[in-house]
PDB file of N, CA, C and O in Angstrom:
ATOM      1  N   MET A   1      11.324   2.136   7.120  1.00  0.00           N
ATOM      2  CA  MET A   1      11.007   1.840   5.743  1.00  0.00           C
ATOM      3  C   MET A   1      12.266   1.426   4.987  1.00  0.00           C
ATOM      4  O   MET A   1      12.237   0.470   4.212  1.00  0.00           O
ATOM      5  N   VAL A   2      13.344   2.123   5.200  1.00  0.00           N
ATOM      6  CA  VAL A   2      14.583   1.823   4.496  1.00  0.00           C
ATOM      7  C   VAL A   2      15.160   0.492   4.966  1.00  0.00           C
ATOM      8  O   VAL A   2      15.821  -0.202   4.192  1.00  0.00           O
ATOM      9  N   ARG A   3      14.921   0.132   6.211  1.00  0.00           N
ATOM     10  CA  ARG A   3      15.432  -1.144   6.721  1.00  0.00           C
ATOM     11  C   ARG A   3      14.841  -2.338   5.985  1.00  0.00           C
ATOM     12  O   ARG A   3      15.472  -3.392   5.906  1.00  0.00           O
ATOM     13  N   ARG A   4      13.651  -2.185   5.453  1.00  0.00           N
ATOM     14  CA  ARG A   4      12.984  -3.280   4.752  1.00  0.00           C
ATOM     15  C   ARG A   4      13.274  -3.299   3.252  1.00  0.00           C
ATOM     16  O   ARG A   4      12.740  -4.142   2.532  1.00  0.00           O
ATOM     17  N   ALA A   5      14.090  -2.406   2.789  1.00  0.00           N
ATOM     18  CA  ALA A   5      14.401  -2.303   1.360  1.00  0.00           C
ATOM     19  C   ALA A   5      14.932  -3.599   0.755  1.00  0.00           C
ATOM     20  O   ALA A   5      14.589  -3.900  -0.389  1.00  0.00           O
ATOM     21  N   PRO A   6      15.745  -4.377   1.454  1.00  0.00           N
ATOM     22  CA  PRO A   6      16.206  -5.631   0.839  1.00  0.00           C
ATOM     23  C   PRO A   6      15.066  -6.582   0.476  1.00  0.00           C
ATOM     24  O   PRO A   6      15.242  -7.460  -0.368  1.00  0.00           O
ATOM     25  N   GLN A   7      13.918  -6.418   1.094  1.00  0.00           N
ATOM     26  CA  GLN A   7      12.771  -7.285   0.800  1.00  0.00           C
ATOM     27  C   GLN A   7      11.924  -6.763  -0.358  1.00  0.00           C
ATOM     28  O   GLN A   7      11.099  -7.499  -0.900  1.00  0.00           O
ATOM     29  N   TRP A   8      12.118  -5.513  -0.739  1.00  0.00           N
ATOM     30  CA  TRP A   8      11.323  -4.923  -1.812  1.00  0.00           C
ATOM     31  C   TRP A   8      11.734  -5.533  -3.135  1.00  0.00           C
ATOM     32  O   TRP A   8      12.921  -5.636  -3.443  1.00  0.00           O
ATOM     33  N   ASN A   9      10.756  -5.931  -3.904  1.00  0.00           N
ATOM     34  CA  ASN A   9      11.018  -6.501  -5.217  1.00  0.00           C
ATOM     35  C   ASN A   9      10.532  -5.498  -6.266  1.00  0.00           C
ATOM     36  O   ASN A   9       9.623  -5.778  -7.048  1.00  0.00           O
ATOM     37  N   SER A  10      11.168  -4.318  -6.257  1.00  0.00           N
ATOM     38  CA  SER A  10      10.742  -3.256  -7.157  1.00  0.00           C
ATOM     39  C   SER A  10      11.929  -2.391  -7.543  1.00  0.00           C
ATOM     40  O   SER A  10      13.034  -2.562  -7.029  1.00  0.00           O
ATOM     41  N   ALA A  11      11.685  -1.467  -8.447  1.00  0.00           N
ATOM     42  CA  ALA A  11      12.740  -0.529  -8.854  1.00  0.00           C
ATOM     43  C   ALA A  11      13.168   0.350  -7.680  1.00  0.00           C
ATOM     44  O   ALA A  11      14.347   0.683  -7.555  1.00  0.00           O
ATOM     45  N   ALA A  12      12.231   0.722  -6.829  1.00  0.00           N
ATOM     46  CA  ALA A  12      12.566   1.537  -5.655  1.00  0.00           C
ATOM     47  C   ALA A  12      13.472   0.755  -4.711  1.00  0.00           C
ATOM     48  O   ALA A  12      14.401   1.318  -4.131  1.00  0.00           O
ATOM     49  N   GLY A  13      13.208  -0.529  -4.558  1.00  0.00           N
ATOM     50  CA  GLY A  13      14.046  -1.364  -3.706  1.00  0.00           C
ATOM     51  C   GLY A  13      15.462  -1.461  -4.234  1.00  0.00           C
ATOM     52  O   GLY A  13      16.419  -1.401  -3.463  1.00  0.00           O
ATOM     53  N   VAL A  14      15.605  -1.609  -5.537  1.00  0.00           N
ATOM     54  CA  VAL A  14      16.929  -1.656  -6.156  1.00  0.00           C
ATOM     55  C   VAL A  14      17.653  -0.333  -5.946  1.00  0.00           C
ATOM     56  O   VAL A  14      18.844  -0.312  -5.637  1.00  0.00           O
ATOM     57  N   TRP A  15      16.933   0.767  -6.113  1.00  0.00           N
ATOM     58  CA  TRP A  15      17.524   2.093  -5.932  1.00  0.00           C
ATOM     59  C   TRP A  15      18.004   2.287  -4.495  1.00  0.00           C
ATOM     60  O   TRP A  15      19.125   2.740  -4.264  1.00  0.00           O
ATOM     61  N   VAL A  16      17.144   1.939  -3.530  1.00  0.00           N
ATOM     62  CA  VAL A  16      17.497   2.117  -2.116  1.00  0.00           C
ATOM     63  C   VAL A  16      18.693   1.244  -1.756  1.00  0.00           C
ATOM     64  O   VAL A  16      19.610   1.709  -1.080  1.00  0.00           O
ATOM     65  N   ARG A  17      18.700  -0.005  -2.193  1.00  0.00           N
ATOM     66  CA  ARG A  17      19.826  -0.885  -1.887  1.00  0.00           C
ATOM     67  C   ARG A  17      21.131  -0.342  -2.461  1.00  0.00           C
ATOM     68  O   ARG A  17      22.177  -0.424  -1.817  1.00  0.00           O
ATOM     69  N   GLY A  18      21.068   0.207  -3.659  1.00  0.00           N
ATOM     70  CA  GLY A  18      22.262   0.782  -4.269  1.00  0.00           C
ATOM     71  C   GLY A  18      22.791   1.977  -3.504  1.00  0.00           C
ATOM     72  O   GLY A  18      23.999   2.115  -3.310  1.00  0.00           O
ATOM     73  N   VAL A  19      21.886   2.841  -3.070  1.00  0.00           N
ATOM     74  CA  VAL A  19      22.308   4.029  -2.322  1.00  0.00           C
ATOM     75  C   VAL A  19      22.805   3.628  -0.930  1.00  0.00           C
ATOM     76  O   VAL A  19      23.734   4.243  -0.407  1.00  0.00           O
ATOM     77  N   LEU A  20      22.195   2.606  -0.328  1.00  0.00           N
ATOM     78  CA  LEU A  20      22.630   2.153   0.994  1.00  0.00           C
ATOM     79  C   LEU A  20      24.069   1.641   0.981  1.00  0.00           C
ATOM     80  O   LEU A  20      24.755   1.699   2.002  1.00  0.00           O
ATOM     81  N   GLN A  21      24.520   1.152  -0.142  1.00  0.00           N
ATOM     82  CA  GLN A  21      25.902   0.674  -0.230  1.00  0.00           C
ATOM     83  C   GLN A  21      26.901   1.826  -0.206  1.00  0.00           C
ATOM     84  O   GLN A  21      28.072   1.630   0.119  1.00  0.00           O
ATOM     85  N   ARG A  22      26.434   3.030  -0.551  1.00  0.00           N
ATOM     86  CA  ARG A  22      27.338   4.178  -0.646  1.00  0.00           C
ATOM     87  C   ARG A  22      27.143   5.217   0.441  1.00  0.00           C
ATOM     88  O   ARG A  22      28.057   5.997   0.710  1.00  0.00           O
ATOM     89  N   ARG A  23      25.972   5.250   1.078  1.00  0.00           N
ATOM     90  CA  ARG A  23      25.644   6.331   2.008  1.00  0.00           C
ATOM     91  C   ARG A  23      25.075   5.786   3.322  1.00  0.00           C
ATOM     92  O   ARG A  23      24.608   4.648   3.371  1.00  0.00           O
ATOM     93  N   PRO A  24      25.114   6.600   4.390  1.00  0.00           N
ATOM     94  CA  PRO A  24      24.528   6.193   5.679  1.00  0.00           C
ATOM     95  C   PRO A  24      23.002   6.090   5.596  1.00  0.00           C
ATOM     96  O   PRO A  24      22.370   6.694   4.729  1.00  0.00           O
ATOM     97  N   VAL A  25      22.428   5.313   6.514  1.00  0.00           N
ATOM     98  CA  VAL A  25      20.986   5.039   6.505  1.00  0.00           C
ATOM     99  C   VAL A  25      20.168   6.321   6.627  1.00  0.00           C
ATOM    100  O   VAL A  25      19.169   6.472   5.924  1.00  0.00           O
ATOM    101  N   ARG A  26      20.558   7.237   7.489  1.00  0.00           N
ATOM    102  CA  ARG A  26      19.777   8.471   7.674  1.00  0.00           C
ATOM    103  C   ARG A  26      19.748   9.311   6.398  1.00  0.00           C
ATOM    104  O   ARG A  26      18.728   9.917   6.069  1.00  0.00           O
ATOM    105  N   LEU A  27      20.855   9.344   5.696  1.00  0.00           N
ATOM    106  CA  LEU A  27      20.902  10.091   4.443  1.00  0.00           C
ATOM    107  C   LEU A  27      20.029   9.427   3.382  1.00  0.00           C
ATOM    108  O   LEU A  27      19.358  10.111   2.609  1.00  0.00           O
ATOM    109  N   VAL A  28      20.037   8.098   3.343  1.00  0.00           N
ATOM    110  CA  VAL A  28      19.202   7.359   2.388  1.00  0.00           C
ATOM    111  C   VAL A  28      17.724   7.579   2.702  1.00  0.00           C
ATOM    112  O   VAL A  28      16.904   7.693   1.791  1.00  0.00           O
ATOM    113  N   THR A  29      17.387   7.637   3.982  1.00  0.00           N
ATOM    114  CA  THR A  29      15.998   7.893   4.379  1.00  0.00           C
ATOM    115  C   THR A  29      15.532   9.244   3.845  1.00  0.00           C
ATOM    116  O   THR A  29      14.433   9.357   3.302  1.00  0.00           O
ATOM    117  N   MET A  30      16.367  10.259   4.000  1.00  0.00           N
ATOM    118  CA  MET A  30      16.007  11.591   3.498  1.00  0.00           C
ATOM    119  C   MET A  30      15.969  11.621   1.970  1.00  0.00           C
ATOM    120  O   MET A  30      15.122  12.295   1.383  1.00  0.00           O
ATOM    121  N   ALA A  31      16.874  10.902   1.333  1.00  0.00           N
ATOM    122  CA  ALA A  31      16.887  10.861  -0.130  1.00  0.00           C
ATOM    123  C   ALA A  31      15.621  10.187  -0.664  1.00  0.00           C
ATOM    124  O   ALA A  31      15.053  10.631  -1.662  1.00  0.00           O
ATOM    125  N   LEU A  32      15.182   9.119  -0.002  1.00  0.00           N
ATOM    126  CA  LEU A  32      13.961   8.434  -0.421  1.00  0.00           C
ATOM    127  C   LEU A  32      12.740   9.334  -0.220  1.00  0.00           C
ATOM    128  O   LEU A  32      11.858   9.384  -1.077  1.00  0.00           O
ATOM    129  N   ALA A  33      12.688  10.038   0.902  1.00  0.00           N
ATOM    130  CA  ALA A  33      11.585  10.974   1.153  1.00  0.00           C
ATOM    131  C   ALA A  33      11.566  12.062   0.088  1.00  0.00           C
ATOM    132  O   ALA A  33      10.500  12.435  -0.401  1.00  0.00           O
ATOM    133  N   ASN A  34      12.733  12.572  -0.272  1.00  0.00           N
ATOM    134  CA  ASN A  34      12.831  13.605  -1.300  1.00  0.00           C
ATOM    135  C   ASN A  34      12.357  13.070  -2.647  1.00  0.00           C
ATOM    136  O   ASN A  34      11.624  13.748  -3.367  1.00  0.00           O
ATOM    137  N   LYS A  35      12.778  11.853  -2.985  1.00  0.00           N
ATOM    138  CA  LYS A  35      12.389  11.245  -4.260  1.00  0.00           C
ATOM    139  C   LYS A  35      10.867  11.043  -4.334  1.00  0.00           C
ATOM    140  O   LYS A  35      10.241  11.336  -5.353  1.00  0.00           O
ATOM    141  N   MET A  36      10.287  10.540  -3.242  1.00  0.00           N
ATOM    142  CA  MET A  36       8.838  10.316  -3.223  1.00  0.00           C
ATOM    143  C   MET A  36       8.070  11.633  -3.287  1.00  0.00           C
ATOM    144  O   MET A  36       7.020  11.713  -3.925  1.00  0.00           O
ATOM    145  N   THR A  37       8.592  12.660  -2.627  1.00  0.00           N
ATOM    146  CA  THR A  37       7.955  13.976  -2.659  1.00  0.00           C
ATOM    147  C   THR A  37       7.972  14.560  -4.062  1.00  0.00           C
ATOM    148  O   THR A  37       6.986  15.149  -4.506  1.00  0.00           O
ATOM    149  N   ARG A  38       9.090  14.399  -4.759  1.00  0.00           N
ATOM    150  CA  ARG A  38       9.182  14.896  -6.133  1.00  0.00           C
ATOM    151  C   ARG A  38       8.198  14.188  -7.058  1.00  0.00           C
ATOM    152  O   ARG A  38       7.596  14.813  -7.931  1.00  0.00           O
ATOM    153  N   ILE A  39       8.039  12.886  -6.862  1.00  0.00           N
ATOM    154  CA  ILE A  39       7.073  12.130  -7.669  1.00  0.00           C
ATOM    155  C   ILE A  39       5.654  12.615  -7.385  1.00  0.00           C
ATOM    156  O   ILE A  39       4.872  12.851  -8.306  1.00  0.00           O
ATOM    157  N   ALA A  40       5.331  12.760  -6.103  1.00  0.00           N
ATOM    158  CA  ALA A  40       3.989  13.236  -5.730  1.00  0.00           C
ATOM    159  C   ALA A  40       3.735  14.633  -6.281  1.00  0.00           C
ATOM    160  O   ALA A  40       2.646  14.913  -6.783  1.00  0.00           O
ATOM    161  N   TRP A  41       4.728  15.511  -6.192  1.00  0.00           N
ATOM    162  CA  TRP A  41       4.580  16.878  -6.703  1.00  0.00           C
ATOM    163  C   TRP A  41       4.328  16.863  -8.210  1.00  0.00           C
ATOM    164  O   TRP A  41       3.456  17.578  -8.704  1.00  0.00           O
ATOM    165  N   ALA A  42       5.085  16.055  -8.932  1.00  0.00           N
ATOM    166  CA  ALA A  42       4.919  15.979 -10.388  1.00  0.00           C
ATOM    167  C   ALA A  42       3.527  15.472 -10.751  1.00  0.00           C
ATOM    168  O   ALA A  42       2.908  15.973 -11.690  1.00  0.00           O
ATOM    169  N   LEU A  43       3.034  14.485 -10.014  1.00  0.00           N
ATOM    170  CA  LEU A  43       1.689  13.967 -10.293  1.00  0.00           C
ATOM    171  C   LEU A  43       0.621  15.016 -10.011  1.00  0.00           C
ATOM    172  O   LEU A  43      -0.330  15.156 -10.780  1.00  0.00           O
ATOM    173  N   MET A  44       0.772  15.745  -8.926  1.00  0.00           N
ATOM    174  CA  MET A  44      -0.230  16.751  -8.569  1.00  0.00           C
ATOM    175  C   MET A  44      -0.225  17.935  -9.529  1.00  0.00           C
ATOM    176  O   MET A  44      -1.288  18.419  -9.918  1.00  0.00           O
ATOM    177  N   THR A  45       0.949  18.403  -9.911  1.00  0.00           N
ATOM    178  CA  THR A  45       1.004  19.573 -10.780  1.00  0.00           C
ATOM    179  C   THR A  45       0.575  19.263 -12.205  1.00  0.00           C
ATOM    180  O   THR A  45       0.095  20.144 -12.918  1.00  0.00           O
ATOM    181  N   ARG A  46       0.744  18.019 -12.622  1.00  0.00           N
ATOM    182  CA  ARG A  46       0.331  17.615 -13.973  1.00  0.00           C
ATOM    183  C   ARG A  46      -1.059  17.012 -13.995  1.00  0.00           C
ATOM    184  O   ARG A  46      -1.584  16.672 -15.056  1.00  0.00           O
ATOM    185  N   ASN A  47      -1.659  16.879 -12.807  1.00  0.00           N
ATOM    186  CA  ASN A  47      -2.997  16.313 -12.677  1.00  0.00           C
ATOM    187  C   ASN A  47      -3.066  14.918 -13.310  1.00  0.00           C
ATOM    188  O   ASN A  47      -3.965  14.615 -14.094  1.00  0.00           O
ATOM    189  N   GLU A  48      -2.089  14.081 -12.944  1.00  0.00           N
ATOM    190  CA  GLU A  48      -1.999  12.729 -13.484  1.00  0.00           C
ATOM    191  C   GLU A  48      -2.260  11.702 -12.396  1.00  0.00           C
ATOM    192  O   GLU A  48      -2.276  12.024 -11.207  1.00  0.00           O
ATOM    193  N   VAL A  49      -2.463  10.464 -12.821  1.00  0.00           N
ATOM    194  CA  VAL A  49      -2.650   9.341 -11.911  1.00  0.00           C
ATOM    195  C   VAL A  49      -1.463   8.412 -12.076  1.00  0.00           C
ATOM    196  O   VAL A  49      -1.037   8.139 -13.198  1.00  0.00           O
ATOM    197  N   TYR A  50      -0.923   7.922 -10.962  1.00  0.00           N
ATOM    198  CA  TYR A  50       0.238   7.042 -11.007  1.00  0.00           C
ATOM    199  C   TYR A  50      -0.219   5.596 -11.158  1.00  0.00           C
ATOM    200  O   TYR A  50      -1.067   5.120 -10.403  1.00  0.00           O
ATOM    201  N   TYR A  51       0.337   4.921 -12.116  1.00  0.00           N
ATOM    202  CA  TYR A  51       0.108   3.496 -12.302  1.00  0.00           C
ATOM    203  C   TYR A  51       1.470   2.810 -12.262  1.00  0.00           C
ATOM    204  O   TYR A  51       2.325   3.077 -13.106  1.00  0.00           O
ATOM    205  N   ALA A  52       1.672   1.929 -11.289  1.00  0.00           N
ATOM    206  CA  ALA A  52       2.950   1.229 -11.163  1.00  0.00           C
ATOM    207  C   ALA A  52       3.142   0.291 -12.350  1.00  0.00           C
ATOM    208  O   ALA A  52       2.199  -0.353 -12.808  1.00  0.00           O
ATOM    209  N   LYS A  53       4.368   0.226 -12.833  1.00  0.00           N
ATOM    210  CA  LYS A  53       4.676  -0.674 -13.939  1.00  0.00           C
ATOM    211  C   LYS A  53       4.500  -2.112 -13.475  1.00  0.00           C
ATOM    212  O   LYS A  53       4.851  -2.462 -12.349  1.00  0.00           O
ATOM    213  N   GLY A  54       3.957  -2.930 -14.351  1.00  0.00           N
ATOM    214  CA  GLY A  54       3.794  -4.333 -14.031  1.00  0.00           C
ATOM    215  C   GLY A  54       2.551  -4.644 -13.226  1.00  0.00           C
ATOM    216  O   GLY A  54       2.283  -5.809 -12.930  1.00  0.00           O
ATOM    217  N   ARG A  55       1.810  -3.659 -12.878  1.00  0.00           N
ATOM    218  CA  ARG A  55       0.577  -3.884 -12.121  1.00  0.00           C
ATOM    219  C   ARG A  55      -0.612  -3.830 -13.069  1.00  0.00           C
ATOM    220  O   ARG A  55      -0.662  -2.993 -13.971  1.00  0.00           O
ATOM    221  N   MET A  56      -1.561  -4.720 -12.862  1.00  0.00           N
ATOM    222  CA  MET A  56      -2.744  -4.728 -13.712  1.00  0.00           C
ATOM    223  C   MET A  56      -3.736  -3.707 -13.175  1.00  0.00           C
ATOM    224  O   MET A  56      -4.031  -3.676 -11.980  1.00  0.00           O
ATOM    225  N   LEU A  57      -4.235  -2.893 -14.053  1.00  0.00           N
ATOM    226  CA  LEU A  57      -5.205  -1.876 -13.675  1.00  0.00           C
ATOM    227  C   LEU A  57      -6.581  -2.521 -13.575  1.00  0.00           C
ATOM    228  O   LEU A  57      -7.049  -3.141 -14.530  1.00  0.00           O
ATOM    229  N   THR A  58      -7.216  -2.380 -12.447  1.00  0.00           N
ATOM    230  CA  THR A  58      -8.553  -2.904 -12.237  1.00  0.00           C
ATOM    231  C   THR A  58      -9.510  -1.728 -12.167  1.00  0.00           C
ATOM    232  O   THR A  58      -9.343  -0.817 -11.356  1.00  0.00           O
ATOM    233  N   VAL A  59     -10.501  -1.762 -13.018  1.00  0.00           N
ATOM    234  CA  VAL A  59     -11.474  -0.684 -13.048  1.00  0.00           C
ATOM    235  C   VAL A  59     -12.813  -1.245 -12.585  1.00  0.00           C
ATOM    236  O   VAL A  59     -13.303  -2.236 -13.126  1.00  0.00           O
ATOM    237  N   ALA A  60     -13.386  -0.614 -11.602  1.00  0.00           N
ATOM    238  CA  ALA A  60     -14.680  -1.039 -11.082  1.00  0.00           C
ATOM    239  C   ALA A  60     -15.712   0.011 -11.452  1.00  0.00           C
ATOM    240  O   ALA A  60     -15.499   1.206 -11.244  1.00  0.00           O
ATOM    241  N   LYS A  61     -16.811  -0.434 -11.993  1.00  0.00           N
ATOM    242  CA  LYS A  61     -17.883   0.484 -12.351  1.00  0.00           C
ATOM    243  C   LYS A  61     -18.791   0.643 -11.145  1.00  0.00           C
ATOM    244  O   LYS A  61     -19.295  -0.331 -10.586  1.00  0.00           O
ATOM    245  N   VAL A  62     -18.981   1.878 -10.765  1.00  0.00           N
ATOM    246  CA  VAL A  62     -19.813   2.177  -9.614  1.00  0.00           C
ATOM    247  C   VAL A  62     -21.207   2.517 -10.116  1.00  0.00           C
ATOM    248  O   VAL A  62     -21.385   3.412 -10.942  1.00  0.00           O
ATOM    249  N   VAL A  63     -22.177   1.801  -9.613  1.00  0.00           N
ATOM    250  CA  VAL A  63     -23.566   2.042  -9.995  1.00  0.00           C
ATOM    251  C   VAL A  63     -24.166   3.008  -8.990  1.00  0.00           C
ATOM    252  O   VAL A  63     -24.146   2.765  -7.783  1.00  0.00           O
ATOM    253  N   THR A  64     -24.703   4.109  -9.505  1.00  0.00           N
ATOM    254  CA  THR A  64     -25.301   5.094  -8.602  1.00  0.00           C
ATOM    255  C   THR A  64     -26.791   5.067  -8.691  1.00  0.00           C
ATOM    256  O   THR A  64     -27.465   5.831  -8.000  1.00  0.00           O
TER     257      THR A  64
END
């Protein structure tokens, strides 16, 4: 996942590329896993839904 960071056109890609310039790949991999885990934990404990910036929200009405 970290190897493909130069292709990411997002804030996470910028973050990973910046850390890769200063730290070894294995450390960056663990740092990214830690960052994603913290985000997931915050969403679960606050009972929130994540919406990426710049993405259009599509809502589909389900007919039952």
